[in-house]
N, C-alpha and C positions, 0 to 999 in steps of 0.2 A: 358085799363080802368079796366080790371078784376084784374090786379095786384094791382092797387091803392085801389080798393074795398077790396081785400083780406088783404092787409096790414092794412087798416083802421079797418076792422073787428077784426083782431088780436090785434091791439092796444086798441080797445074798450073793448074787453074781458079781456085783461091783466089789464086795468084800474079798471074794476069792481072787478076782483079777488084780486088785490092788496089792496082793501079796507078791505077785510075780512081775508085773509090768511097771517099769520105772517111769517117772514123770520127767520129761526133759526140761532143762532150765538154761537159758542163754543170757549172758551178760556181755554188754558192749562197753568197752573203755576206749577212749581216744582223745585226740587233740585236733582241733580245727582252727586253722589260721587262714582267714580269707577264703580263697577257693581251694586250698589244700587241706585234705583231711587224712590223718593217720589214725588208724584204730586197730583194735584187736577184739575179736569176738571169741569168747570162751563158752563152751557148752559142757554141762555135766548132767548126769541123770541121778535123780534121787528117788528112793522108794519110800512109800508111805510107811509110817511106823506100824509094826505088827500089832501094837495095842489098838490102834485105830481100825486096822483090818479086822481084828478079832471082834471089836465092838460092832462093826458093820455086819459081820457074819451072825453074831448072836442076835442082833436086832432084826435081821432078815428072817432068821429061824423063828424068833418070837412072833413076828407078824404073820408068818405062815401058820403057826400053831393057833394064833388068835383068830385068823380067818377060818380055819378048819373047825374050831370049837364053836364058833357062832353059827356055822352052817348047820350043825346037827341039832 
């Protein structure tokens, strides 16, 4: 039961973190001719969908409740 509680706690924390912390994404575009390379790197941050974050939070809470009910 400790394993289920631990996994539930991790999923719950990741769900809350995914609401606020953006995930960085980098793209590189360029042209290379022989030894010369011209390029541009763009970076933008994307947040996880609130629906996914909510599902992670609900799943974490569900695991915590399941671990607690099996304990008693």
